[in-house]
C-alpha positions as CSV (number, residue, x, y, z in Angstrom):
1,M,12.8,-16.7,-6.6
2,T,12.3,-16.7,-2.1
3,V,12.1,-13.6,0.0
4,N,12.8,-14.3,3.4
5,Y,12.1,-11.7,6.4
6,D,13.2,-13.0,9.6
7,G,11.9,-16.3,9.0
8,F,9.2,-15.4,7.2
9,K,8.6,-16.5,3.7
10,A,7.6,-13.7,2.1
11,L,8.0,-15.8,-1.6
12,S,8.8,-19.0,-1.4
13,R,10.6,-20.3,-4.6
14,L,7.8,-17.7,-6.7
15,N,7.7,-18.6,-10.6
16,F,6.5,-15.6,-12.0
17,F,6.3,-15.0,-16.4
18,M,4.6,-12.0,-18.3
19,D,5.2,-11.9,-21.7
20,R,5.8,-8.4,-23.7
21,R,2.1,-5.6,-24.0
22,E,0.5,-8.7,-21.5
23,L,-1.4,-7.6,-18.6
24,R,-2.0,-9.5,-15.4
25,V,-3.5,-8.9,-12.1
26,V,-1.9,-9.9,-9.2
27,I,-4.5,-11.4,-6.7
28,G,-4.6,-12.6,-2.8
29,P,-5.1,-12.7,0.9
30,N,-3.4,-9.9,2.9
31,G,0.3,-11.2,4.0
32,A,0.4,-13.6,0.4
33,G,3.2,-11.6,-1.1
34,K,1.8,-9.7,-3.9
35,T,4.0,-6.2,-2.3
36,T,6.4,-8.3,-1.4
37,L,6.6,-9.5,-5.6
38,L,6.7,-5.3,-6.9
39,D,8.6,-4.9,-4.2
40,V,11.5,-7.4,-5.6
41,I,10.8,-6.1,-9.4
42,S,11.2,-2.4,-8.7
43,G,14.6,-2.5,-6.7
44,R,13.3,-2.2,-3.3
45,V,14.1,-5.5,-2.2
46,K,16.3,-8.4,-3.2
47,P,15.2,-11.6,-2.8
48,E,17.1,-14.5,-0.8
49,S,17.2,-16.8,-3.7
50,G,16.1,-16.6,-8.0
51,R,16.4,-14.1,-10.5
52,V,14.5,-11.1,-12.0
53,I,15.0,-10.7,-15.8
54,F,13.5,-8.2,-17.7
55,G,12.8,-8.0,-21.5
56,H,15.2,-11.1,-23.0
57,S,18.4,-11.1,-20.8
58,T,18.4,-7.5,-18.6
59,D,18.6,-9.5,-15.0
60,L,17.2,-6.4,-12.2
61,L,18.7,-7.5,-9.0
62,P,22.1,-5.8,-9.1
63,L,20.5,-2.8,-9.8
64,R,19.3,0.2,-7.7
65,E,15.8,1.2,-8.2
66,N,16.7,4.6,-9.7
67,E,18.3,2.3,-12.6
68,I,15.2,-0.1,-12.5
69,A,13.1,2.8,-12.7
70,Q,14.9,4.2,-16.3
71,L,14.2,1.1,-17.6
72,G,10.5,2.1,-17.5
73,I,9.6,-0.6,-13.7
74,G,8.3,1.8,-10.8
75,R,5.7,1.5,-8.4
76,K,3.4,4.1,-6.9
77,F,2.0,3.1,-3.4
78,Q,-0.8,3.4,-2.0
79,T,-0.5,6.3,0.5
80,P,-1.8,9.6,-2.3
81,S,1.9,11.2,-0.8
82,V,2.6,13.1,-4.5
83,F,0.8,16.6,-4.1
84,V,0.1,16.6,-0.2
85,N,0.4,20.5,0.0
86,L,-2.1,20.8,-3.3
87,T,-6.2,21.1,-3.6
88,V,-7.9,18.4,-5.7
89,W,-8.4,21.2,-8.3
90,D,-4.6,21.9,-8.5
91,K,-3.7,18.0,-9.1
92,R,-5.7,17.9,-11.7
93,R,-4.5,20.6,-12.7
94,A,-1.2,19.6,-12.5
95,L,-1.6,16.4,-14.3
96,A,-3.6,17.6,-17.1
97,P,-3.5,21.4,-17.8
98,A,-4.4,21.2,-20.8
99,A,-7.9,19.7,-20.5
100,V,-8.8,20.8,-17.2
101,E,-8.5,24.6,-19.1
102,R,-10.6,23.4,-21.8
103,R,-13.4,22.1,-19.5
104,V,-13.5,25.4,-17.7
105,R,-13.7,27.6,-20.5
106,R,-16.8,25.4,-21.6
107,A,-17.9,25.4,-18.2
108,A,-18.0,28.8,-17.7
109,P,-21.2,30.6,-18.6
110,A,-20.9,33.8,-20.9
111,R,-19.4,36.9,-20.2
112,R,-22.5,39.9,-20.4
113,R,-20.6,43.1,-21.9
């Protein structure tokens, strides 16, 4: 695939394949196209050429971002903006309420009667 931003080729004839249940890590310096690759896969950016196939035959390019997300493909941005108004404690509780409460009960000193 190729992605062009006003003359700057963020991705130039990229060929990337990932098998089912395979883990891949994409590394490279700033400007190498890592974020652009994720943006194309998640539907935020449409390439000028190429294709993105998910599974055996699902073409992701004509799909909208929300349709791609429904297939289980998404990304999280580096900016921690999901729970901006919550404390760290509240975020932990929101993500794993039962585990946090069990830990609190175990760590709490026994009450005297």
